[in-house]
N, C-alpha and C positions, 0 to 999 in steps of 0.2 A: 563715577560709580557711585550710586546710593548705598546707603548703609543696608547691610543684610541683617535682619534679625533673625538669630539662631535658636532662640529659647524654645520653640515648639519643636524643633526638628529633632529626630532620632539621631542616635550617635552616628549611623550610617549616612544620614543625609548631611549631617554636619561635616564628615570627613569628605564626603562628595564635594560640597560646595567649596570647602577650603582646598581641596585638590585642584579645583577648577580655578580657584583664586591664584594658587601658586603657579600653576601652569600658564597662565595669562600674564604673570608678572614676572617670572625669574628665568626665562631663557636667556643664557649668556652666549649661546654660540650664533646668533643671527647675526648678519651683515649689518653694518651701519646704513640705516636709512636716509636717502637724500633729503636735506632740510631747508630746500628752497621755498617755493610757495607754502608747503606744509608749515614751515617755520615761521613765516610771516603771518600766515592765519592763527597759528597756535600763539603766537607773540601777543596778538591783539586780544585773543580770548584770555591769556594769562594775566593780563592787567586788570581784567575785572574779576578775578578770583579774590574769594574772601575766606579767612580762616573759618573752619568748621566748628560749630559749637559742639562742647561736649560737657556732660554731666559728672564732674570729677570731685572725688571727696579731698578732705583736707590734707592726706597724706600725700596724694597724687600731684596736687597744686603745689606741694612742698618739693616734690621732685623736680617739677619743671623750673621752679626757683633754682633749685641747685644746679641744674642743667645750664641754665643761663648764666649763673654767676662763675662757673669754673673758669679757670685761666689756663687749664692744661690742655694741650692740643688735642689728646686722647684721654677721654675720662670714662671710666667704667663704675658703674652703680651694680652691685648684685642684689637682687631681690630675693633670690633663693640660692643658696650656697650647698655645696656637698657636704655630707655628715658621715660619722663612721658606718652608718646604716644605709647611707645612699652616697656611694663613693662617686668620684669624677669620672665623666665619661672619657675613655682613652682616644686619642687622635693620633693618626699615622703623620710624623713631622713633613715627611718628603711629600706626602699628597696635601697636607695643610697649607704647605707655602704655595703650591700651585693654585688650589682653589681658593686659598685667601687672596692672593694676589689679583685673580680675576675679579674678585669682588670690589677690592681696592681700586683697580682700574676704572670699574663700572662708575665709580664716585670721583673720579679724578683724583685720589690720592696718590696714584702714581707719580704724578707731576707735583703735587704740593709737598709730599713727604719725602725724607731722607730714607734709606734703607731701614735704619734703626727705627724710625718712626712705623715704617709699614710692618715691622717684625713686632712692634708692640700692638699695632691694630690687629694682626692675625692672632695674637696671643689673646687679645680682647675678644675676638669671635670664638674662639674653641677654648680657652681656658676654663675650668669650674664649671663645667657644665654637669650638674646632677645626673646620674643615670636614669633615674626615674621622675619624671616630670608629667603632671597631669595635663592633658590636651588644653592648651590656651593659657595657661599659667605664666605669668611674666616672670622670666629668669634673670635677666639683667637688661640695663640701657647701657649703650655704647654712645658717648657724645663727642662728636668732632666740632670744635670750637670755631666759630666766624665762618662757616661754611658758605651761608647764604650771603648774597651781595648786601644785605642790610645788616650783616653782622650776626645774624641769629645762628644758633648750632644746627647742625644736623644730629638727628636723635635716631638711634637704630635700636628698636625694642625687640628682644628676642624671647621667642616662644619655642614650644613644641608641638608636634601634630604626629599624624602617621599616613602614609600614602595608602594606595589602594592595596597594595601587597603587603601592607602591614610593616613597612619599614619605618624606623623613626625619621622623621623630617624635623629639621631646625628651620624655623621661619624667623627672617631677619626683617622685621617691620619698620619700613621707613616713615619719617614724617613729611615726605615730598608730596607733591602732586604725581599722578600717575603717569606712565608713559615716558618714563625717564631714558629709556634706550630709543625711543622713537624721535622725542624731541631734543635730547642732548642735554648736557650739564648746563650751558650758558642760560637757557630758557628755563629750566627747573630750578636753578639757584636764584633767577631774577623773580620767578613767580613767588617764593617763599614757602611758609610752613602751610601745611592744609589741616592736619590734625596735630596739636601741641603733645598729645600723649597717645602716640599708636599703639593700638591693641586689639586683641581677638576677644579677650574675656573680661569683664568687669569684675572687681573686688567681692561682688555679691554673687557672682557665677554665673552672669548672664552672658550668652555668646553673641558677639555681633562684630561687625567689620568697621573698626574705626582706623583704618589705614587704607591709604591708596596704592601705593607700590611697594614692593616687597621683593626679597630674595630669599631662595630655599636651597637647602642641601639635605640629601640623604645622609645619614651618619649611622653606619652599621656598627655591629657588635665588635668587629676587630680593628675599628678605629678607621676604616676607609670612609672619608666624605666626599661628596662629589654633587656638583649642580647637575650633572648630566642625567637625561631622562632615559639612559640606556639600563639603568639599574634593574634587575630581575626580567629583562627582555630576552626573547631568542634574537640574536643577531644575525644578520645574513653572512653567508661565508664569502670570504674575499672572491674565490673562484666564480661567484655569481655576480660580479660587478666588473665591467670592463674599462670604465672611464677611470683613469689615473687619479683625478681629483675626489672622484667619488670614493675610491679605495681610500685616500688619505683622509677624507671625512669619516670613512667607516672605522679607522684606525683610533679616531679619536673616542668613538663609542666602545670598542674594544678595550682601550686603556682605562676609561672612566666608568666603566659598568659596575665597579664594586668588586670586581673578581681579579686580583693579581695573578691568579694561577694561569690564566688563559692568554696573558699578555704576549707570551712567545710567538703567538700566532700572527703577529704583527712584524715581527723582524724580517722575514723573508720579503714582505711587502715593501717594506722602507728600503731595504737594501737595493731590491731591483729597480725600484724608481730613482733612487740616488744615483747608481751607476749607469742608468741607460743615457746614451748620448742624446736621444732626441728629446728627452725631458726638458721643458723649459726652466730657466733658472728659478723662477718663483715656485715651482713644483719641487725643484730640488730644496730651496729653502724650507719649505712647508713640511716636506719629508723630513729633513733634519731636525726640525721641531718636535716632530712627534717622536724621532729617535731620542732626542732630549728628555722629553717626557718619559718616554720609557725607563731610562738609566735613571732619571730623578725618582720616580715612583717606587724604584727598586733599591733606593739607596746607594746607587754606584755613582759615587761622587766623581772619581777620576773620569770615568767614561762620559758622564754629563758634561764634565768640564772640557772634555776633548772635543765634544760636538761644538761646544761655544769657541773654542779656539780655532776649530776649523773653519766655522762661518766666518770669523773674523778676519782670518789670515788668508781666506782664498780670495778675498776681493768680490765676492758674488755678491754681498750687501751692498756695494758701492754702485753696482750696474744700475743703469737708469730705470730699467723695466721692474727693478725690485726695491730701490730705495726710496721711492715715495709711496710704496703700497703699506696697508696695514700690517701685513705679514713681514715684510721687510723691516719695519719700523720697530714692531715687537721683538722680532729676532735680534735686533742689533741693541735695544734699549733694556729689554726686561730679563732675558734668560740669565744673565749673569746675577742680577738681584735675586730672581727667585732661587738660585742654588745656593747663594749666600744666606738667605733667610732659611732655607731648609736646613743648612747645616747648624745655624744658630738655634733652631727648633729643636732639632736632635740633641743638642748638647745641654739643654736647659734642665 
């Protein structure tokens, strides 16, 4: 992706391009792409990649030196901090645990980090975000040491923008090459850094895109943050959908659409799928994961824990048609950690 020059664009044009960039690079819910021939071709191409040249000032070069020198597993550098006149943006700890864990999983940190370290990573994502941030301004840098194969750090630079419906968007700009979701972690970690200083705006105020891949979340006034694209949309009714798995996918939109008040609509759908005998085990696991999300988002710790216990004690996760699937692996490995982190965030 070539650098996009924003200087001569209107504000509307800037936000439109930014939305396109975000939409192309931040969808977390897509299925894993097969990495056979595509990975081989990409691997050859990645071997020829070179670091992109940037015009950086002395302060930015000093930041890079700091990022490379840190010995902390997770290091956060705040460029903008809340003040008495610009208070920190609130976030819902129950939702932050889920959405933050999804981002950590994308980056492979769910395998590399302990639960306590992922908790710290999620706090780095959401803590100390000023309420008012000018579009494109750099808020903070989150550094994960020794992330690349050559020992270089992963850098996540955080900025703010706005979606087409004027919702605030937090943009997490990576120093990786693009198509992380398509090519996977091994190739991206081998490829190394693309831009040492991922950014959307220079200190002089010039808008440009000097990052290849990113992740974004809507962050609403009530503290609801979500990477789902369902925010602000009129969602289909469950009665309009016949297929069970389409209904389960639709429950994800209803739960992550930024509106907790309509979540009760998903309960009859999930209960009906869980109790029907003809539903395949993988469908019942998926439905229980969505039920876990419902209880988690509403801070119902005991009910969320009950869903985890039922999954673990029923034996369904050990069935061959479930145990090797992505859904089965996530249900067995991640739900307890997400709940534990949510409780930690709620108690801070």
